[in-house]
MDTraj code that builds the backbone (N, CA, C; nanometers):
import mdtraj as md
import numpy as np

residues = "MET ILE ILE ILE GLY ALA PRO GLY SER GLY LYS GLY THR GLN ALA GLU TYR LEU ALA ALA HIS PHE GLY VAL LEU PRO ILE SER THR GLY GLU ILE PHE ARG THR HIS VAL ARG GLU GLN THR GLU LEU GLY VAL GLU ALA SER ARG PHE MET ASP ARG GLY GLU LEU VAL PRO ASP ARG LEU THR ASP ALA MET VAL ALA ARG ARG LEU ASP GLY ASP ASP VAL GLY ASN GLY PHE LEU LEU ASP GLY TYR PRO ARG ASN LEU ALA GLN LEU ALA ALA LEU ASP ALA LEU LEU ALA GLY LYS GLY GLN ARG LEU ASP ALA VAL VAL GLN LEU ALA ALA ASP ASP GLU GLU LEU VAL GLN ARG LEU LEU ASN ARG ALA GLN GLU GLN GLY ARG SER ASP ASP THR ALA ALA VAL ILE ARG ARG ARG LEU GLU LEU TYR ARG GLU GLU THR GLN PRO VAL VAL SER ALA TYR SER VAL ARG GLY ILE VAL VAL GLU VAL ASP GLY SER GLY GLU ARG ALA ALA ILE THR ASP ARG ALA ILE ALA ALA VAL GLU ALA PHE LEU GLY THR ARG GLY".split()
xyz = np.array([
    [0.6372, 1.2963, 1.3725],
    [0.7106, 1.4061, 1.3445],
    [0.7161, 1.4339, 1.2101],
    [0.7434, 1.5500, 1.1600],
    [0.7769, 1.5969, 1.0324],
    [0.9056, 1.6329, 1.0258],
    [0.9724, 1.6043, 0.8989],
    [1.1038, 1.6847, 0.8726],
    [1.0859, 1.7724, 0.7355],
    [1.1408, 1.9008, 0.7510],
    [1.1030, 2.0144, 0.6507],
    [1.2522, 2.0893, 0.6297],
    [1.2539, 2.1173, 0.5172],
    [1.3756, 2.2046, 0.4818],
    [1.3727, 2.2307, 0.3265],
    [1.4682, 2.3358, 0.2855],
    [1.4636, 2.3776, 0.1773],
    [1.5308, 2.2508, 0.0721],
    [1.4912, 2.2544, -0.0630],
    [1.5788, 2.1689, -0.1597],
    [1.7163, 2.1691, -0.1302],
    [1.7634, 2.0539, -0.0995],
    [1.9045, 2.0441, -0.1057],
    [1.9555, 2.0309, 0.0600],
    [1.8395, 2.0645, 0.1396],
    [1.8790, 2.0690, 0.3084],
    [1.9183, 1.9246, 0.3379],
    [1.8883, 1.8162, 0.2889],
    [1.9175, 1.6729, 0.3260],
    [1.8073, 1.6013, 0.4000],
    [1.6861, 1.6407, 0.3745],
    [1.5665, 1.6016, 0.4467],
    [1.5543, 1.4553, 0.4346],
    [1.5662, 1.4040, 0.3031],
    [1.5421, 1.2657, 0.2752],
    [1.6506, 1.1673, 0.3425],
    [1.7697, 1.2160, 0.3418],
    [1.8901, 1.1537, 0.4071],
    [1.8651, 1.1419, 0.5664],
    [1.8394, 1.2795, 0.6158],
    [1.8113, 1.2870, 0.7693],
    [1.6843, 1.2200, 0.8219],
    [1.5907, 1.2027, 0.7387],
    [1.4630, 1.1421, 0.7679],
    [1.4926, 1.0008, 0.7992],
    [1.5646, 0.9263, 0.7035],
    [1.6021, 0.7657, 0.7308],
    [1.6742, 0.7677, 0.8793],
    [1.7836, 0.8515, 0.8822],
    [1.8522, 0.8322, 1.0079],
    [1.7802, 0.8706, 1.1510],
    [1.6859, 0.9791, 1.1319],
    [1.6035, 0.9978, 1.2513],
    [1.5022, 0.8946, 1.2774],
    [1.4401, 0.8691, 1.1671],
    [1.3303, 0.7440, 1.1906],
    [1.3959, 0.6340, 1.2649],
    [1.5130, 0.5859, 1.2047],
    [1.5812, 0.4662, 1.2698],
    [1.6133, 0.5005, 1.4186],
    [1.6862, 0.5995, 1.4353],
    [1.7125, 0.6393, 1.5888],
    [1.5834, 0.6318, 1.6755],
    [1.4730, 0.6966, 1.6292],
    [1.3506, 0.7009, 1.7128],
    [1.2563, 0.5826, 1.7006],
    [1.2825, 0.4910, 1.6187],
    [1.2030, 0.3807, 1.6024],
    [1.0737, 0.4062, 1.5467],
    [1.0546, 0.5064, 1.4411],
    [0.9446, 0.5252, 1.3754],
    [0.9586, 0.5162, 1.2287],
    [0.8552, 0.5267, 1.1691],
    [0.8428, 0.4809, 0.9978],
    [0.8742, 0.6263, 0.9318],
    [0.9793, 0.6111, 0.8474],
    [0.9935, 0.7317, 0.7621],
    [0.9114, 0.7105, 0.6412],
    [0.8262, 0.8118, 0.6209],
    [0.7249, 0.8170, 0.5082],
    [0.7545, 0.9262, 0.4148],
    [0.7973, 0.9094, 0.2963],
    [0.8355, 1.0234, 0.1972],
    [0.7399, 1.0181, 0.1071],
    [0.6800, 1.1580, 0.0744],
    [0.5578, 1.1704, -0.0242],
    [0.6118, 1.1145, -0.1596],
    [0.7398, 1.1535, -0.1877],
    [0.7850, 1.1057, -0.3257],
    [0.7743, 0.9488, -0.3254],
    [0.8067, 0.8826, -0.2415],
    [0.7852, 0.7300, -0.2504],
    [0.6524, 0.7034, -0.2496],
    [0.5539, 0.7731, -0.1843],
    [0.4217, 0.7346, -0.1835],
    [0.3592, 0.7336, -0.3286],
    [0.4226, 0.8727, -0.3953],
    [0.3806, 0.8961, -0.5256],
    [0.4115, 0.7787, -0.6336],
    [0.5490, 0.7356, -0.6172],
    [0.6053, 0.6525, -0.6949],
    [0.5350, 0.4992, -0.6632],
    [0.5040, 0.4960, -0.5426],
    [0.4328, 0.3438, -0.5357],
    [0.2939, 0.3473, -0.5929],
    [0.2143, 0.4456, -0.5793],
    [0.0691, 0.4613, -0.6314],
    [0.0833, 0.4632, -0.8030],
    [0.1894, 0.5327, -0.8315],
    [0.2062, 0.5271, -0.9898],
    [0.2300, 0.3992, -1.0461],
    [0.3427, 0.3263, -0.9646],
    [0.4048, 0.2018, -0.9990],
    [0.2860, 0.0868, -1.0015],
    [0.1960, 0.1130, -0.8757],
    [0.0787, -0.0012, -0.8926],
    [-0.0451, 0.0352, -0.9546],
    [-0.0425, 0.1313, -1.0186],
    [-0.1337, 0.2065, -1.1005],
    [-0.2660, 0.1988, -1.0491],
    [-0.2701, 0.2574, -0.9097],
    [-0.3829, 0.2900, -0.8384],
    [-0.4568, 0.3803, -0.8844],
    [-0.5785, 0.4245, -0.8596],
    [-0.6677, 0.5044, -0.9042],
    [-0.5905, 0.6405, -0.8845],
    [-0.5412, 0.6853, -0.7684],
    [-0.4738, 0.7944, -0.7373],
    [-0.3571, 0.8084, -0.7964],
    [-0.2736, 0.6990, -0.8423],
    [-0.1537, 0.6992, -0.9027],
    [-0.1811, 0.7347, -1.0462],
    [-0.2967, 0.6899, -1.1170],
    [-0.3193, 0.7115, -1.2352],
    [-0.3137, 0.8606, -1.2731],
    [-0.4086, 0.9087, -1.1739],
    [-0.4257, 1.0607, -1.1788],
    [-0.3106, 1.1398, -1.1492],
    [-0.2511, 1.0972, -1.0488],
    [-0.1214, 1.1591, -1.0113],
    [-0.0282, 1.1680, -1.1214],
    [-0.0027, 1.0693, -1.1763],
    [0.1095, 1.0679, -1.2921],
    [0.0779, 1.1476, -1.4134],
    [-0.0481, 1.1830, -1.4293],
    [-0.0947, 1.2954, -1.5395],
    [-0.0156, 1.4264, -1.5242],
    [-0.0071, 1.4574, -1.3897],
    [0.0513, 1.5868, -1.3414],
    [0.1951, 1.5727, -1.3555],
    [0.2603, 1.4625, -1.2800],
    [0.3857, 1.4501, -1.2800],
    [0.4777, 1.4349, -1.4176],
    [0.3894, 1.3725, -1.4908],
    [0.4343, 1.3721, -1.6320],
    [0.4670, 1.4908, -1.6962],
    [0.3739, 1.5851, -1.6652],
    [0.3967, 1.7237, -1.7187],
    [0.4982, 1.7929, -1.6394],
    [0.5732, 1.7448, -1.5374],
    [0.6243, 1.8291, -1.4584],
    [0.5792, 1.9278, -1.3713],
    [0.4336, 1.8808, -1.3429],
    [0.3752, 1.9796, -1.2397],
    [0.3548, 1.9056, -1.1055],
    [0.3314, 1.9883, -1.0037],
    [0.3006, 1.9524, -0.8652],
    [0.1706, 1.8592, -0.8706],
    [0.1630, 1.7577, -0.7950],
    [0.0517, 1.6755, -0.7748],
    [-0.0501, 1.7579, -0.6847],
    [-0.1755, 1.7812, -0.7289],
    [-0.2681, 1.8718, -0.6501],
    [-0.2918, 1.8221, -0.5206],
    [-0.3139, 1.9142, -0.4138],
    [-0.3242, 1.8842, -0.2650],
    [-0.4354, 1.7681, -0.2581],
    [-0.5277, 1.7820, -0.3090],
    [-0.6523, 1.6696, -0.2871],
    [-0.6105, 1.5291, -0.3236],
    [-0.5108, 1.5210, -0.4134],
    [-0.4392, 1.3821, -0.4494],
    [-0.3439, 1.3436, -0.3489],
    [-0.2543, 1.4414, -0.2994],
    [-0.1372, 1.4251, -0.2265],
    [-0.2085, 1.3943, -0.0787],
    [-0.3196, 1.4701, -0.0408],
    [-0.3638, 1.4432, 0.0803],
    [-0.4218, 1.3129, 0.0971],
    [-0.4906, 1.2610, -0.0111],
    [-0.5666, 1.1298, -0.0114],
    [-0.4624, 1.0341, -0.0082],
    [-0.3455, 1.0476, -0.0655],
    [-0.2329, 0.9304, -0.0750],
    [-0.1849, 0.9344, 0.0600],
    [-0.1479, 1.0590, 0.1419],
    [-0.0916, 1.0463, 0.2774],
    [-0.2013, 0.9992, 0.3667],
    [-0.3055, 1.0115, 0.3552],
    [-0.3929, 0.9695, 0.4427],
    [-0.3931, 0.8092, 0.4333],
    [-0.4082, 0.7496, 0.3014],
    [-0.4088, 0.6117, 0.2964],
    [-0.2848, 0.5498, 0.3685],
    [-0.1697, 0.6207, 0.3315],
    [-0.0408, 0.5754, 0.3951],
    [-0.0388, 0.5685, 0.5353],
    [-0.1008, 0.6706, 0.6118],
    [-0.1089, 0.6830, 0.7469],
    [-0.2049, 0.5969, 0.8132],
    [-0.2813, 0.5455, 0.7360],
    [-0.3661, 0.4264, 0.7849],
    [-0.3153, 0.2865, 0.7890],
    [-0.1873, 0.2740, 0.7414],
    [-0.1118, 0.1525, 0.7232],
    [-0.0860, 0.1005, 0.8591],
    [-0.0833, -0.0521, 0.8791],
    [-0.0480, -0.1125, 0.9981],
    [0.0953, -0.0854, 1.0564],
    [0.1873, -0.0456, 0.9639],
    [0.3164, -0.0111, 1.0147],
    [0.3511, 0.1093, 1.0687],
    [0.2313, 0.1939, 1.0828],
    [0.2697, 0.3311, 1.1460],
    [0.2187, 0.3356, 1.3029],
    [0.2041, 0.2161, 1.3383],
    [0.1513, 0.2085, 1.4935],
    [0.2467, 0.2795, 1.5938],
    [0.3776, 0.2647, 1.5678],
    [0.4721, 0.3151, 1.6664],
    [0.5229, 0.4671, 1.6069],
    [0.4503, 0.5299, 1.5264],
    [0.4705, 0.6513, 1.4987],
    [0.5390, 0.6686, 1.3481],
    [0.5476, 0.8100, 1.3027],
    [0.6092, 0.8233, 1.1740],
    [0.6887, 0.9372, 1.1732],
    [0.7526, 0.9501, 1.0596],
    [0.8458, 1.0976, 1.0127],
    [0.8070, 1.1122, 0.8752],
    [0.7359, 1.2171, 0.8619],
    [0.6969, 1.2592, 0.7265],
    [0.8056, 1.3466, 0.6706],
    [0.8226, 1.3152, 0.5324],
    [0.9140, 1.3893, 0.4545],
    [0.8593, 1.4269, 0.3339],
    [0.8443, 1.5750, 0.3216],
    [0.7965, 1.6384, 0.1906],
    [0.6490, 1.6558, 0.2104],
    [0.5686, 1.6568, 0.3395],
    [0.4439, 1.6895, 0.3504],
    [0.4302, 1.7436, 0.4966],
    [0.3538, 1.8283, 0.5137],
    [0.2759, 1.9206, 0.4384],
    [0.3774, 2.0172, 0.3455],
    [0.3531, 2.0633, 0.2357],
    [0.4254, 2.1525, 0.1698],
    [0.3720, 2.2931, 0.1699],
    [0.2390, 2.3040, 0.2167],
    [0.1572, 2.4505, 0.1955],
    [0.0430, 2.4306, 0.3174],
    [-0.0090, 2.5584, 0.3432],
    [-0.1048, 2.5521, 0.4357],
    [-0.2344, 2.4717, 0.4392],
    [-0.2493, 2.4472, 0.2956],
    [-0.3932, 2.3680, 0.2718],
    [-0.3671, 2.2310, 0.3173],
    [-0.2234, 2.1758, 0.2869],
    [-0.1982, 2.0541, 0.3137],
    [-0.1745, 2.0364, 0.4632],
    [-0.1275, 2.1362, 0.5338],
    [-0.1123, 2.1411, 0.6896],
    [-0.2388, 2.1236, 0.7474],
    [-0.3581, 2.1870, 0.6911],
    [-0.5093, 2.1862, 0.7508],
    [-0.5495, 2.0370, 0.7207],
    [-0.5078, 1.9754, 0.6118],
    [-0.5585, 1.8426, 0.5934],
    [-0.4992, 1.7334, 0.6903],
    [-0.3556, 1.7720, 0.7242],
    [-0.2786, 1.6765, 0.8133],
    [-0.3577, 1.6957, 0.9396],
    [-0.3799, 1.8194, 0.9926],
    [-0.4501, 1.8566, 1.1151],
    [-0.5747, 1.7682, 1.1240],
    [-0.6492, 1.7813, 1.0434],
    [-0.7815, 1.7036, 1.0285],
    [-0.7800, 1.5903, 1.0382],
    [-0.6690, 1.5168, 0.9604],
    [-0.6499, 1.3635, 0.9683],
    [-0.6164, 1.3196, 1.1136],
    [-0.4810, 1.3704, 1.1539],
    [-0.4508, 1.3480, 1.2916],
    [-0.5629, 1.3620, 1.3955],
    [-0.6406, 1.4729, 1.3934],
    [-0.7304, 1.5040, 1.4969],
    [-0.8246, 1.3780, 1.4921],
    [-0.8595, 1.3367, 1.3723],
    [-0.9749, 1.2335, 1.3650],
    [-0.9196, 1.0859, 1.4201],
    [-0.7810, 1.0705, 1.4294],
    [-0.7283, 0.9518, 1.4764],
    [-0.6822, 0.9725, 1.6266],
    [-0.6997, 1.0922, 1.6986],
    [-0.6715, 1.1235, 1.8086],
    [-0.5375, 1.1384, 1.8437],
    [-0.4632, 1.1939, 1.7337],
    [-0.3065, 1.1978, 1.7461],
    [-0.2654, 1.3417, 1.7248],
    [-0.1354, 1.3723, 1.7430],
    [-0.0911, 1.4809, 1.7339],
    [0.0585, 1.4886, 1.6953],
    [0.1031, 1.5908, 1.6320],
    [0.2486, 1.5881, 1.5935],
    [0.3451, 1.6120, 1.7117],
    [0.4432, 1.5608, 1.7512],
    [0.5265, 1.5731, 1.8544],
    [0.6522, 1.6770, 1.8177],
    [0.6900, 1.6821, 1.6763],
    [0.7880, 1.7899, 1.6549],
    [0.7990, 1.8018, 1.5288],
    [0.8453, 1.9158, 1.4732],
    [0.8881, 1.9478, 1.3325],
    [1.0039, 1.9889, 1.3307],
    [1.1022, 1.8946, 1.2568],
    [1.2448, 1.9138, 1.2546],
    [1.2504, 2.0005, 1.1286],
    [1.3065, 2.1220, 1.1484],
    [1.3613, 2.2292, 1.0479],
    [1.5075, 2.2150, 1.0148],
    [1.5467, 2.1732, 0.9096],
    [1.6745, 2.1673, 0.8524],
    [1.7235, 2.3080, 0.7810],
    [1.7972, 2.3838, 0.8412],
    [1.8238, 2.5189, 0.7919],
    [1.9963, 2.5106, 0.7439],
    [1.9869, 2.5775, 0.6162],
    [2.1388, 2.5708, 0.5716],
    [2.1190, 2.7049, 0.4838],
    [2.2299, 2.7830, 0.4729],
    [2.2576, 2.8730, 0.3739],
    [2.2205, 2.8408, 0.2336],
    [2.1713, 2.9433, 0.1541],
    [2.1341, 2.9228, 0.0417],
    [2.2395, 2.8770, -0.0590],
    [2.3698, 2.9493, -0.0413],
    [2.4871, 2.9159, -0.1464],
    [2.5082, 2.7800, -0.0984],
    [2.5124, 2.7206, 0.0210],
    [2.5373, 2.5932, 0.0433],
    [2.4471, 2.4976, -0.0354],
    [2.3066, 2.5166, -0.0279],
    [2.2091, 2.4530, -0.0783],
    [2.2249, 2.4430, -0.2391],
    [2.2539, 2.5637, -0.2901],
    [2.2515, 2.5625, -0.4426],
    [2.3970, 2.4686, -0.4675],
    [2.5084, 2.4667, -0.4150],
    [2.6076, 2.3970, -0.4183],
    [2.5925, 2.2552, -0.4272],
    [2.5204, 2.2067, -0.3183],
    [2.4769, 2.0487, -0.2976],
    [2.3963, 2.0155, -0.4265],
    [2.2989, 2.0991, -0.4556],
    [2.2048, 2.0615, -0.5503],
    [2.2793, 2.0511, -0.7019],
    [2.3827, 2.1380, -0.7209],
    [2.4542, 2.1509, -0.8330],
    [2.5426, 2.0263, -0.8627],
    [2.6212, 1.9837, -0.7317],
    [2.6839, 1.8743, -0.7091],
    [2.5991, 1.7359, -0.7456],
    [2.4939, 1.7416, -0.6916],
    [2.4019, 1.6174, -0.7095],
    [2.3598, 1.6121, -0.8483],
    [2.3180, 1.7201, -0.9213],
    [2.2812, 1.7209, -1.0697],
    [2.3896, 1.6669, -1.1483],
    [2.5163, 1.7251, -1.1126],
    [2.6330, 1.6596, -1.1752],
    [2.6552, 1.5137, -1.1791],
    [2.6372, 1.4613, -1.0270],
    [2.6606, 1.3133, -1.0250],
    [2.5616, 1.2438, -1.0849],
    [2.4321, 1.2888, -1.1104],
    [2.3236, 1.2318, -1.1494],
    [2.2897, 1.2501, -1.3020],
    [2.3853, 1.3400, -1.3738],
    [2.3858, 1.3822, -1.5063],
    [2.2379, 1.4464, -1.5354],
    [2.2115, 1.5233, -1.4279],
    [2.0900, 1.6187, -1.4656],
    [2.1313, 1.7553, -1.5043],
    [2.1202, 1.7768, -1.6326],
    [2.1778, 1.8956, -1.6748],
    [2.0689, 2.0118, -1.6474],
    [1.9364, 1.9744, -1.6427],
    [1.8223, 2.0698, -1.6154],
    [1.8266, 2.1504, -1.4878],
    [1.9126, 2.0848, -1.4039],
    [1.9212, 2.1416, -1.2789],
    [2.0328, 2.2579, -1.2589],
    [2.0080, 2.3853, -1.3258],
    [2.1024, 2.4727, -1.3327],
    [2.0763, 2.5601, -1.1984],
    [2.1971, 2.6507, -1.1789],
    [2.1865, 2.7325, -1.0673],
    [2.0651, 2.8331, -1.0518],
    [2.0140, 2.8754, -1.1771],
    [1.8877, 2.9497, -1.1684],
    [1.7544, 2.8621, -1.1448],
    [1.7600, 2.7502, -1.1821],
    [1.6663, 2.6467, -1.1614],
    [1.6441, 2.6263, -1.0029],
    [1.7665, 2.5935, -0.9830],
    [1.7691, 2.5687, -0.8211],
    [1.7139, 2.7038, -0.7309],
    [1.7773, 2.8109, -0.7643],
    [1.7443, 2.9410, -0.6925],
    [1.5848, 2.9666, -0.6993],
    [1.5318, 2.9274, -0.8127],
    [1.3853, 2.9335, -0.8295],
    [1.3206, 2.8327, -0.7522],
    [1.3700, 2.7099, -0.7182],
    [1.3139, 2.6056, -0.6481],
    [1.3072, 2.6679, -0.4914],
    [1.4293, 2.7504, -0.4546],
    [1.4264, 2.7806, -0.3231],
    [1.3417, 2.8983, -0.2915],
    [1.3351, 2.9787, -0.3958],
    [1.2100, 3.0767, -0.3850],
    [1.0754, 3.0140, -0.3668],
    [1.0470, 2.9133, -0.4400],
    [0.9195, 2.8400, -0.4307],
    [0.9011, 2.7896, -0.2802],
    [1.0210, 2.7165, -0.2364],
    [1.0021, 2.6656, -0.0988],
    [0.9671, 2.7791, -0.0122],
    [1.0308, 2.9008, -0.0205],
    [1.0130, 3.0172, 0.0659],
    [0.8743, 3.0665, 0.0707],
    [0.8054, 3.0748, -0.0423],
    [0.6726, 3.1062, -0.0844],
    [0.5735, 3.0138, -0.0114],
    [0.5851, 2.8831, -0.0479],
    [0.4832, 2.7845, -0.0266],
    [0.4861, 2.7207, 0.1333],
    [0.6218, 2.6837, 0.1447],
    [0.6483, 2.6141, 0.2555],
    [0.6921, 2.6842, 0.3890],
    [0.7486, 2.7911, 0.3820],
    [0.7906, 2.8684, 0.4901],
    [0.6639, 2.8955, 0.5683],
    [0.5651, 2.9350, 0.5060],
    [0.4475, 2.9674, 0.6241],
    [0.4016, 2.8406, 0.6812],
    [0.4386, 2.7088, 0.6449],
    [0.4106, 2.5956, 0.7072],
    [0.5022, 2.5883, 0.8451],
    [0.6356, 2.6141, 0.8033],
    [0.7168, 2.6486, 0.9279],
    [0.6401, 2.7407, 1.0285],
    [0.6218, 2.8467, 0.9791],
    [0.5659, 2.9583, 1.0703],
    [0.4620, 2.9158, 1.1546],
    [0.3583, 2.8371, 1.0765],
    [0.2316, 2.7944, 1.1583],
    [0.2881, 2.6962, 1.2803],
    [0.3610, 2.5937, 1.2422],
    [0.4110, 2.5059, 1.3342],
    [0.5017, 2.5898, 1.4502],
    [0.5548, 2.6879, 1.4310],
    [0.6453, 2.7616, 1.5249],
    [0.5431, 2.8275, 1.6263],
    [0.4328, 2.8676, 1.5813],
    [0.3419, 2.9323, 1.6774],
    [0.2920, 2.8232, 1.7702],
    [0.2719, 2.7016, 1.7293],
    [0.2307, 2.5885, 1.8062],
    [0.3500, 2.5584, 1.8855],
    [0.4672, 2.5983, 1.8654],
    [0.5960, 2.5593, 1.9684],
    [0.6433, 2.4288, 1.9325],
    [0.6262, 2.3681, 1.8168],
    [0.6829, 2.2404, 1.8097],
    [0.7959, 2.2406, 1.6826],
    [0.8544, 2.3502, 1.6672],
    [0.9507, 2.3271, 1.5734],
    [1.0772, 2.3131, 1.6402],
    [1.1760, 2.2305, 1.5815],
    [1.2914, 2.2058, 1.6398],
    [1.3889, 2.2361, 1.5253],
    [1.4775, 2.3560, 1.5292],
    [1.5567, 2.4062, 1.4160],
    [1.6829, 2.3476, 1.4346],
    [1.7117, 2.2867, 1.3307],
    [1.8713, 2.2142, 1.3141],
    [1.9528, 2.2894, 1.2234],
    [2.0816, 2.3099, 1.2625],
    [2.1631, 2.3582, 1.1695],
    [2.2003, 2.2469, 1.0661],
    [2.1458, 2.2542, 0.9361],
    [2.1736, 2.1643, 0.8265],
    [2.2834, 2.1681, 0.7500],
    [2.4065, 2.2579, 0.7770],
    [2.5031, 2.2727, 0.7123],
    [2.6132, 2.1704, 0.7672],
    [2.7148, 2.1606, 0.6786],
    [2.8190, 2.0714, 0.6983],
    [2.8119, 1.9204, 0.6644],
    [2.8713, 1.8243, 0.7291],
    [2.8772, 1.7043, 0.7078],
    [2.7520, 1.6227, 0.7408],
    [2.7012, 1.5094, 0.6733],
    [2.6064, 1.4472, 0.6956],
    [2.5949, 1.3752, 0.8520],
    [2.7238, 1.3182, 0.8904],
    [2.7014, 1.2586, 1.0153],
    [2.6918, 1.3712, 1.1280],
    [2.7507, 1.4658, 1.1155],
    [2.7531, 1.6094, 1.2174],
    [2.6130, 1.6457, 1.2249],
    [2.5450, 1.6629, 1.1018],
    [2.4071, 1.6864, 1.0933],
    [2.3017, 1.5995, 1.1726],
    [2.3305, 1.5026, 1.1484],
    [2.2500, 1.3645, 1.2231],
    [2.2621, 1.3688, 1.3607],
    [2.3906, 1.4018, 1.4135],
    [2.4175, 1.3988, 1.5546],
    [2.3248, 1.5313, 1.6195],
    [2.3436, 1.6343, 1.5404],
    [2.2731, 1.7593, 1.5864],
    [2.1357, 1.7481, 1.5952],
    [2.0642, 1.6816, 1.4796],
    [1.9564, 1.6405, 1.4860],
    [1.8824, 1.5498, 1.5951],
    [1.9447, 1.4498, 1.5980],
    [1.8870, 1.3513, 1.7183],
    [1.9190, 1.4297, 1.8587],
    [2.0322, 1.4927, 1.9042],
    [2.0446, 1.5758, 2.0259],
    [1.9235, 1.6581, 2.0274],
    [1.9011, 1.7548, 1.9196],
    [1.8052, 1.8491, 1.9254],
    [1.6435, 1.7974, 1.9558],
    [1.6261, 1.6995, 1.8835],
    [1.4939, 1.6306, 1.8988],
    [1.4944, 1.5694, 2.0426],
    [1.5759, 1.4979, 2.0802],
    [1.5754, 1.4303, 2.2147],
    [1.5641, 1.5523, 2.3075],
    [1.6308, 1.6447, 2.3155],
    [1.6246, 1.7457, 2.4152],
    [1.4862, 1.8275, 2.4189],
    [1.4406, 1.8209, 2.2934],
    [1.3171, 1.9097, 2.2841],
    [1.1708, 1.7938, 2.3319],
    [1.1930, 1.6916, 2.2854],
    [1.0994, 1.5837, 2.3397],
    [1.1095, 1.5654, 2.5057],
    [1.2226, 1.5838, 2.5518],
    [1.2534, 1.5661, 2.6905],
    [1.1857, 1.6775, 2.7750],
    [1.1787, 1.7927, 2.7142],
    [1.1136, 1.9004, 2.7698],
    [0.9536, 1.9033, 2.7629],
    [0.9175, 1.8165, 2.6709],
    [0.7673, 1.8255, 2.6597],
    [0.6960, 1.7009, 2.7498],
    [0.7971, 1.6038, 2.8124],
    [0.7479, 1.5069, 2.8910],
    [0.6781, 1.4282, 2.8312],
])
top = md.Topology()
chain = top.add_chain()
for i, resn in enumerate(residues, 1):
    res = top.add_residue(resn, chain, resSeq=i)
    for name in ("N", "CA", "C"):
        top.add_atom(name, md.element.get_by_symbol(name[0]), res)
traj = md.Trajectory(xyz[None], top)
């Protein structure tokens, strides 16, 4: 599975709950990056050059890190990817990787929430974490970038009929309950 949604939609939090419920491994690209950088792998050293400048890690590095992670012994029961693919090039790389393993995605969980709720969540989080650089203008730009880069990924998966849209507004527990129910219902229809 994949979990996808705009910044502030709660992907990371919901990924943990969904993965635990379905007995699969949650895999966050952010955590993959941090592990490679911390362990100073060849990929990590190269990725840190981009991260240190506040730039996105190039697709070729991200794809390579994800491919290595999906080769791990602990993904045998399945996985839930959080933060990947973020664009159509990464989607193509993931398709090729899964096809090479004889695997396919069962579902893409899309958390949807109103922009104003997302902005407020991110402003609250920035205040709690003391991040003065996360202003409303910066957050709105991140939402624009999400729509430009990642919304086409959602559209591509929608054409395949594997997107499970979940209302990501409101309290965490209610969102988790809706997400679990929606995925169970979806997977039940696919047999």
